[in-house]
C-alpha positions, 0 to 999 in steps of 0.5 A: 084325547089324542093318543099316539102311544104304542106298547113296544118297538115291534108295534112302532115299526109295523109296516117297515118293509124291504126297499123303503127309505128310512131317516134316522136321527142322531149325530155320531152316536149321540141321540141315535134311535137305538131301539129302532135300529135293533128292531130293524136288525131283527126284522132283517129288512133288506135293500133299504136306503138310509138317510142319516148324518153318519153310518154309526161305527162297526158294531153299533148304530147303523153299523149293525145294519151294514154288517148284515148287508141290509143297506142298499144306499146310504145318504149321509154327510160323514162316514169316517168311523166305520171300516165296514162302510168303507169296505162296502163303498170301495167294493161297490156293494154300497151306493153312497150319496155324500151331502154337505151337512147343512144341506142334509139338515135342510133337506130334512127340514124342507120335507118337514115343512112341505117344501119340495126343494130349496136353493143353497150355495153349498156345493156349487162348482163341485160334483155335489151340483152335477145334474142339478139346476143352478141359479144366480141370486144377487150375483151368487150361484145357488144349487137347487136341492130337492127335499127328502122323501122317506117312508119312515123317520126314526127319532130319539128324544129324551122325554115325550107324552102320549100325544107325541109332544117331545123334549130333547136333551143336550146335544141329542137335539141334532138331526132328530127335530128336523126329521120329525114329520119329514117322512110318511110315518115318524116313529119316536122313542123316548127315555121317559114317556109321560101322560099328556099335560105333564110336559111344560108347553114352554119346554116342548121342542117338537109338537105332536102334530109331527109324530105318528107313533111314540114308545118308551125305549129301554136299555140305552147304551149311549156310547161315546164314539171316541173318548179322549182323556188327558193323561193322569198327572 
């Protein structure tokens, strides 16, 4: 029987080294791999390139790695909630590659599917397209975007089994599914790790073929990035 379960986050992140390229799932603070990020902080890996929709906030998510000066380059689509990110970017300490959000998702999915590149109209005529091949299709211009190449992908799912089959819950089904299988090694942390056969096959979002390591996480904070409520009447 296929068994991709590891006992803890330390085993799950075995082999992570300085200068690697890392994918991290999530959107804002929703569905981020909290345990994997905490372990990256503990390991104190340096000069890593991080691919993620955004860079967390100052004291949570990828913001923790930024505080420790662990990130050399950030590839993302939104960076507006992190003062330390802004400071490092403006001072030249941090290299930043901003990518249209749909393009970022597709660069992950292309890597997952084994496609080396794809054409997209997003970014044509802007600095996003500088230095890239462009081509016309049916009278419309497109930019050739390469798929991502990453060493590790860190993914957060709601439930999974020992074979790596995954179920995502709610809006945490964001960049996480696209990053499964988009790196050399995909590490998944789940809230509930069950035995093979317990998941309804009709409810599985990502099959285990895209996963190399899976473990049950703990102590999830699940912070809300910005809580806005109406005034009490």
